[in-house]
PDB file of N, H, CA, C and O in Angstrom:
ATOM      1  N   MET A   1       0.985  -1.196  -0.009  1.00  0.00           N
ATOM      2  CA  MET A   1      -0.076  -0.027  -0.002  1.00  0.00           C
ATOM      3  C   MET A   1       0.796   1.232  -0.027  1.00  0.00           C
ATOM      4  O   MET A   1       0.450   2.188  -0.720  1.00  0.00           O
ATOM      5  N   LYS A   2       1.974   1.266   0.744  1.00  0.00           N
ATOM      6  H   LYS A   2       2.255   0.489   1.308  1.00  0.00           H
ATOM      7  CA  LYS A   2       2.858   2.339   0.885  1.00  0.00           C
ATOM      8  C   LYS A   2       3.368   2.649  -0.573  1.00  0.00           C
ATOM      9  O   LYS A   2       3.218   3.768  -1.065  1.00  0.00           O
ATOM     10  N   ARG A   3       3.922   1.710  -1.181  1.00  0.00           N
ATOM     11  H   ARG A   3       4.044   0.802  -0.781  1.00  0.00           H
ATOM     12  CA  ARG A   3       4.473   1.801  -2.594  1.00  0.00           C
ATOM     13  C   ARG A   3       3.418   2.304  -3.569  1.00  0.00           C
ATOM     14  O   ARG A   3       3.718   3.070  -4.485  1.00  0.00           O
ATOM     15  N   ALA A   4       2.140   1.854  -3.356  1.00  0.00           N
ATOM     16  H   ALA A   4       1.896   1.232  -2.612  1.00  0.00           H
ATOM     17  CA  ALA A   4       1.116   2.251  -4.389  1.00  0.00           C
ATOM     18  C   ALA A   4       0.673   3.639  -3.958  1.00  0.00           C
ATOM     19  O   ALA A   4      -0.157   4.204  -4.672  1.00  0.00           O
ATOM     20  N   GLY A   5       1.115   4.235  -2.908  1.00  0.00           N
ATOM     21  H   GLY A   5       1.788   3.777  -2.329  1.00  0.00           H
ATOM     22  CA  GLY A   5       0.652   5.583  -2.589  1.00  0.00           C
ATOM     23  C   GLY A   5      -0.536   5.615  -1.926  1.00  0.00           C
ATOM     24  O   GLY A   5      -1.043   6.728  -1.794  1.00  0.00           O
ATOM     25  N   THR A   6      -1.100   4.684  -1.481  1.00  0.00           N
ATOM     26  H   THR A   6      -0.688   3.780  -1.589  1.00  0.00           H
ATOM     27  CA  THR A   6      -2.441   4.730  -0.670  1.00  0.00           C
ATOM     28  C   THR A   6      -2.212   4.669   0.818  1.00  0.00           C
ATOM     29  O   THR A   6      -3.202   4.730   1.548  1.00  0.00           O
ATOM     30  N   LEU A   7      -1.152   4.567   1.281  1.00  0.00           N
ATOM     31  H   LEU A   7      -0.349   4.518   0.688  1.00  0.00           H
ATOM     32  CA  LEU A   7      -0.853   4.711   2.675  1.00  0.00           C
ATOM     33  C   LEU A   7       0.190   5.725   2.925  1.00  0.00           C
ATOM     34  O   LEU A   7       1.357   5.555   2.571  1.00  0.00           O
ATOM     35  N   SER A   8      -0.258   6.844   3.573  1.00  0.00           N
ATOM     36  H   SER A   8      -1.206   6.981   3.861  1.00  0.00           H
ATOM     37  CA  SER A   8       0.673   7.913   3.906  1.00  0.00           C
ATOM     38  C   SER A   8       1.372   7.785   5.253  1.00  0.00           C
ATOM     39  O   SER A   8       1.036   6.912   6.053  1.00  0.00           O
ATOM     40  N   ASP A   9       2.354   8.666   5.504  1.00  0.00           N
ATOM     41  H   ASP A   9       2.627   9.375   4.854  1.00  0.00           H
ATOM     42  CA  ASP A   9       3.099   8.677   6.814  1.00  0.00           C
ATOM     43  C   ASP A   9       2.209   9.111   7.812  1.00  0.00           C
ATOM     44  O   ASP A   9       2.396   8.639   8.933  1.00  0.00           O
ATOM     45  N   ALA A  10       1.170  10.000   7.640  1.00  0.00           N
ATOM     46  H   ALA A  10       1.018  10.384   6.729  1.00  0.00           H
ATOM     47  CA  ALA A  10       0.163  10.303   8.639  1.00  0.00           C
ATOM     48  C   ALA A  10      -0.750   9.088   8.941  1.00  0.00           C
ATOM     49  O   ALA A  10      -1.294   8.941  10.035  1.00  0.00           O
ATOM     50  N   ASP A  11      -0.876   8.277   7.968  1.00  0.00           N
ATOM     51  H   ASP A  11      -0.433   8.396   7.079  1.00  0.00           H
ATOM     52  CA  ASP A  11      -1.782   7.060   8.256  1.00  0.00           C
ATOM     53  C   ASP A  11      -0.896   6.057   9.192  1.00  0.00           C
ATOM     54  O   ASP A  11      -1.401   5.399  10.101  1.00  0.00           O
ATOM     55  N   LEU A  12       0.310   6.029   8.899  1.00  0.00           N
ATOM     56  H   LEU A  12       0.721   6.564   8.161  1.00  0.00           H
ATOM     57  CA  LEU A  12       1.154   5.186   9.726  1.00  0.00           C
ATOM     58  C   LEU A  12       1.212   5.630  11.202  1.00  0.00           C
ATOM     59  O   LEU A  12       1.157   4.841  12.146  1.00  0.00           O
ATOM     60  N   GLU A  13       1.329   6.977  11.314  1.00  0.00           N
ATOM     61  H   GLU A  13       1.374   7.618  10.547  1.00  0.00           H
ATOM     62  CA  GLU A  13       1.378   7.680  12.591  1.00  0.00           C
ATOM     63  C   GLU A  13       0.146   7.451  13.490  1.00  0.00           C
ATOM     64  O   GLU A  13       0.209   7.236  14.701  1.00  0.00           O
ATOM     65  N   ALA A  14      -0.981   7.521  12.754  1.00  0.00           N
ATOM     66  H   ALA A  14      -1.032   7.695  11.770  1.00  0.00           H
ATOM     67  CA  ALA A  14      -2.264   7.381  13.178  1.00  0.00           C
ATOM     68  C   ALA A  14      -2.536   5.913  13.765  1.00  0.00           C
ATOM     69  O   ALA A  14      -3.260   5.723  14.742  1.00  0.00           O
ATOM     70  N   VAL A  15      -1.913   4.953  13.099  1.00  0.00           N
ATOM     71  H   VAL A  15      -1.326   5.108  12.305  1.00  0.00           H
ATOM     72  CA  VAL A  15      -1.877   3.621  13.558  1.00  0.00           C
ATOM     73  C   VAL A  15      -1.110   3.342  14.771  1.00  0.00           C
ATOM     74  O   VAL A  15      -1.505   2.539  15.617  1.00  0.00           O
ATOM     75  N   TYR A  16       0.054   4.041  14.870  1.00  0.00           N
ATOM     76  H   TYR A  16       0.375   4.693  14.183  1.00  0.00           H
ATOM     77  CA  TYR A  16       0.886   3.995  15.986  1.00  0.00           C
ATOM     78  C   TYR A  16       0.302   4.556  17.157  1.00  0.00           C
ATOM     79  O   TYR A  16       0.322   4.000  18.256  1.00  0.00           O
ATOM     80  N   ALA A  17      -0.312   5.861  16.872  1.00  0.00           N
ATOM     81  H   ALA A  17      -0.327   6.313  15.980  1.00  0.00           H
ATOM     82  CA  ALA A  17      -0.898   6.416  18.125  1.00  0.00           C
ATOM     83  C   ALA A  17      -2.031   5.589  18.734  1.00  0.00           C
ATOM     84  O   ALA A  17      -2.244   5.536  19.945  1.00  0.00           O
ATOM     85  N   GLN A  18      -2.753   4.935  17.784  1.00  0.00           N
ATOM     86  H   GLN A  18      -2.579   4.978  16.800  1.00  0.00           H
ATOM     87  CA  GLN A  18      -3.939   4.173  18.261  1.00  0.00           C
ATOM     88  C   GLN A  18      -3.494   2.789  19.091  1.00  0.00           C
ATOM     89  O   GLN A  18      -4.123   2.369  20.062  1.00  0.00           O
ATOM     90  N   PHE A  19      -2.411   2.214  18.590  1.00  0.00           N
ATOM     91  H   PHE A  19      -1.900   2.556  17.801  1.00  0.00           H
ATOM     92  CA  PHE A  19      -2.046   1.025  19.264  1.00  0.00           C
ATOM     93  C   PHE A  19      -1.061   1.109  20.219  1.00  0.00           C
ATOM     94  O   PHE A  19      -1.073   0.244  21.095  1.00  0.00           O
ATOM     95  N   SER A  20      -0.066   2.102  20.251  1.00  0.00           N
ATOM     96  H   SER A  20      -0.056   2.805  19.539  1.00  0.00           H
ATOM     97  CA  SER A  20       1.086   2.006  21.222  1.00  0.00           C
ATOM     98  C   SER A  20       0.676   2.159  22.537  1.00  0.00           C
ATOM     99  O   SER A  20       1.448   1.666  23.359  1.00  0.00           O
ATOM    100  N   PRO A  21      -0.478   2.788  23.045  1.00  0.00           N
ATOM    101  CA  PRO A  21      -0.854   2.785  24.431  1.00  0.00           C
ATOM    102  C   PRO A  21      -1.172   1.303  24.946  1.00  0.00           C
ATOM    103  O   PRO A  21      -1.255   1.061  26.150  1.00  0.00           O
ATOM    104  N   LEU A  22      -1.333   0.399  24.031  1.00  0.00           N
ATOM    105  H   LEU A  22      -1.267   0.596  23.053  1.00  0.00           H
ATOM    106  CA  LEU A  22      -1.672  -0.905  24.526  1.00  0.00           C
ATOM    107  C   LEU A  22      -0.469  -1.817  24.696  1.00  0.00           C
ATOM    108  O   LEU A  22      -0.579  -2.998  25.028  1.00  0.00           O
ATOM    109  N   LEU A  23       0.711  -1.196  24.448  1.00  0.00           N
ATOM    110  H   LEU A  23       0.800  -0.237  24.179  1.00  0.00           H
ATOM    111  CA  LEU A  23       1.994  -1.911  24.454  1.00  0.00           C
ATOM    112  C   LEU A  23       2.803  -1.444  25.611  1.00  0.00           C
ATOM    113  O   LEU A  23       2.580  -0.360  26.151  1.00  0.00           O
ATOM    114  N   ASP A  24       3.771  -2.282  26.006  1.00  0.00           N
ATOM    115  H   ASP A  24       3.952  -3.162  25.568  1.00  0.00           H
ATOM    116  CA  ASP A  24       4.687  -1.882  27.089  1.00  0.00           C
ATOM    117  C   ASP A  24       5.949  -1.124  26.406  1.00  0.00           C
ATOM    118  O   ASP A  24       5.946  -1.008  25.180  1.00  0.00           O
ATOM    119  N   GLY A  25       6.900  -0.665  27.077  1.00  0.00           N
ATOM    120  H   GLY A  25       6.903  -0.758  28.073  1.00  0.00           H
ATOM    121  CA  GLY A  25       8.071   0.158  26.602  1.00  0.00           C
ATOM    122  C   GLY A  25       8.780  -0.605  25.483  1.00  0.00           C
ATOM    123  O   GLY A  25       8.932  -0.036  24.402  1.00  0.00           O
ATOM    124  N   GLY A  26       9.195  -1.768  25.651  1.00  0.00           N
ATOM    125  H   GLY A  26       9.072  -2.230  26.529  1.00  0.00           H
ATOM    126  CA  GLY A  26       9.918  -2.441  24.706  1.00  0.00           C
ATOM    127  C   GLY A  26       9.063  -2.811  23.461  1.00  0.00           C
ATOM    128  O   GLY A  26       9.588  -2.874  22.350  1.00  0.00           O
ATOM    129  N   GLN A  27       7.813  -3.041  23.647  1.00  0.00           N
ATOM    130  H   GLN A  27       7.387  -2.990  24.550  1.00  0.00           H
ATOM    131  CA  GLN A  27       7.039  -3.322  22.444  1.00  0.00           C
ATOM    132  C   GLN A  27       6.693  -1.945  21.596  1.00  0.00           C
ATOM    133  O   GLN A  27       6.464  -1.934  20.387  1.00  0.00           O
ATOM    134  N   GLN A  28       6.699  -0.887  22.385  1.00  0.00           N
ATOM    135  H   GLN A  28       6.885  -0.896  23.367  1.00  0.00           H
ATOM    136  CA  GLN A  28       6.474   0.449  21.735  1.00  0.00           C
ATOM    137  C   GLN A  28       7.697   0.780  20.934  1.00  0.00           C
ATOM    138  O   GLN A  28       7.508   1.282  19.826  1.00  0.00           O
ATOM    139  N   ARG A  29       8.888   0.574  21.326  1.00  0.00           N
ATOM    140  H   ARG A  29       9.041   0.165  22.225  1.00  0.00           H
ATOM    141  CA  ARG A  29      10.095   0.782  20.705  1.00  0.00           C
ATOM    142  C   ARG A  29      10.178  -0.095  19.324  1.00  0.00           C
ATOM    143  O   ARG A  29      10.577   0.421  18.280  1.00  0.00           O
ATOM    144  N   LYS A  30       9.784  -1.413  19.403  1.00  0.00           N
ATOM    145  H   LYS A  30       9.461  -1.832  20.251  1.00  0.00           H
ATOM    146  CA  LYS A  30       9.815  -2.127  18.259  1.00  0.00           C
ATOM    147  C   LYS A  30       8.847  -1.752  17.256  1.00  0.00           C
ATOM    148  O   LYS A  30       9.115  -1.722  16.055  1.00  0.00           O
ATOM    149  N   PHE A  31       7.702  -1.463  17.756  1.00  0.00           N
ATOM    150  H   PHE A  31       7.484  -1.488  18.732  1.00  0.00           H
ATOM    151  CA  PHE A  31       6.540  -0.852  16.910  1.00  0.00           C
ATOM    152  C   PHE A  31       7.012   0.461  16.163  1.00  0.00           C
ATOM    153  O   PHE A  31       6.750   0.683  14.981  1.00  0.00           O
ATOM    154  N   ARG A  32       7.612   1.162  16.841  1.00  0.00           N
ATOM    155  H   ARG A  32       7.825   0.983  17.802  1.00  0.00           H
ATOM    156  CA  ARG A  32       8.140   2.679  16.402  1.00  0.00           C
ATOM    157  C   ARG A  32       9.160   2.306  15.233  1.00  0.00           C
ATOM    158  O   ARG A  32       9.117   2.925  14.170  1.00  0.00           O
ATOM    159  N   ALA A  33      10.048   1.315  15.446  1.00  0.00           N
ATOM    160  H   ALA A  33      10.083   0.812  16.310  1.00  0.00           H
ATOM    161  CA  ALA A  33      10.988   0.921  14.447  1.00  0.00           C
ATOM    162  C   ALA A  33      10.353   0.476  13.299  1.00  0.00           C
ATOM    163  O   ALA A  33      10.786   0.907  12.231  1.00  0.00           O
ATOM    164  N   VAL A  34       9.258  -0.430  13.289  1.00  0.00           N
ATOM    165  H   VAL A  34       8.907  -0.781  14.157  1.00  0.00           H
ATOM    166  CA  VAL A  34       8.610  -0.907  12.242  1.00  0.00           C
ATOM    167  C   VAL A  34       7.861   0.353  11.421  1.00  0.00           C
ATOM    168  O   VAL A  34       7.849   0.400  10.191  1.00  0.00           O
ATOM    169  N   ILE A  35       7.352   1.179  12.122  1.00  0.00           N
ATOM    170  H   ILE A  35       7.362   1.141  13.121  1.00  0.00           H
ATOM    171  CA  ILE A  35       6.656   2.296  11.556  1.00  0.00           C
ATOM    172  C   ILE A  35       7.727   3.265  10.738  1.00  0.00           C
ATOM    173  O   ILE A  35       7.487   3.722   9.620  1.00  0.00           O
ATOM    174  N   GLU A  36       8.872   3.485  11.437  1.00  0.00           N
ATOM    175  H   GLU A  36       9.067   3.113  12.344  1.00  0.00           H
ATOM    176  CA  GLU A  36       9.876   4.174  10.745  1.00  0.00           C
ATOM    177  C   GLU A  36      10.410   3.547   9.519  1.00  0.00           C
ATOM    178  O   GLU A  36      10.727   4.214   8.534  1.00  0.00           O
ATOM    179  N   ARG A  37      10.511   2.205   9.589  1.00  0.00           N
ATOM    180  H   ARG A  37      10.253   1.664  10.389  1.00  0.00           H
ATOM    181  CA  ARG A  37      10.988   1.463   8.292  1.00  0.00           C
ATOM    182  C   ARG A  37       9.883   1.528   7.145  1.00  0.00           C
ATOM    183  O   ARG A  37      10.174   1.599   5.951  1.00  0.00           O
ATOM    184  N   LEU A  38       8.706   1.500   7.593  1.00  0.00           N
ATOM    185  H   LEU A  38       8.469   1.443   8.563  1.00  0.00           H
ATOM    186  CA  LEU A  38       7.658   1.642   6.603  1.00  0.00           C
ATOM    187  C   LEU A  38       7.751   2.961   5.980  1.00  0.00           C
ATOM    188  O   LEU A  38       7.606   3.108   4.766  1.00  0.00           O
ATOM    189  N   LYS A  39       8.000   3.958   6.814  1.00  0.00           N
ATOM    190  H   LYS A  39       8.119   3.839   7.800  1.00  0.00           H
ATOM    191  CA  LYS A  39       7.905   5.410   6.149  1.00  0.00           C
ATOM    192  C   LYS A  39       9.021   5.596   5.179  1.00  0.00           C
ATOM    193  O   LYS A  39       8.925   6.495   4.343  1.00  0.00           O
ATOM    194  N   ARG A  40      10.110   4.795   5.217  1.00  0.00           N
ATOM    195  H   ARG A  40      10.188   4.065   5.896  1.00  0.00           H
ATOM    196  CA  ARG A  40      11.190   5.009   4.256  1.00  0.00           C
ATOM    197  C   ARG A  40      10.806   4.300   2.955  1.00  0.00           C
ATOM    198  O   ARG A  40      11.443   4.544   1.931  1.00  0.00           O
ATOM    199  N   ILE A  41       9.873   3.502   2.954  1.00  0.00           N
ATOM    200  H   ILE A  41       9.355   3.303   3.786  1.00  0.00           H
ATOM    201  CA  ILE A  41       9.572   2.847   1.541  1.00  0.00           C
ATOM    202  C   ILE A  41       8.976   3.766   0.560  1.00  0.00           C
ATOM    203  O   ILE A  41       8.700   3.367  -0.571  1.00  0.00           O
TER     204      ILE A  41
END
């Protein structure tokens, strides 16, 4: 979806904001790393 242009960086940030409160600190760091990698695609 990112490569096709149908998923924006703002969409990725919205997903992170929605789900990160459900995670502990370590999980949040890993999830943030995944979001940042997806942004670079």
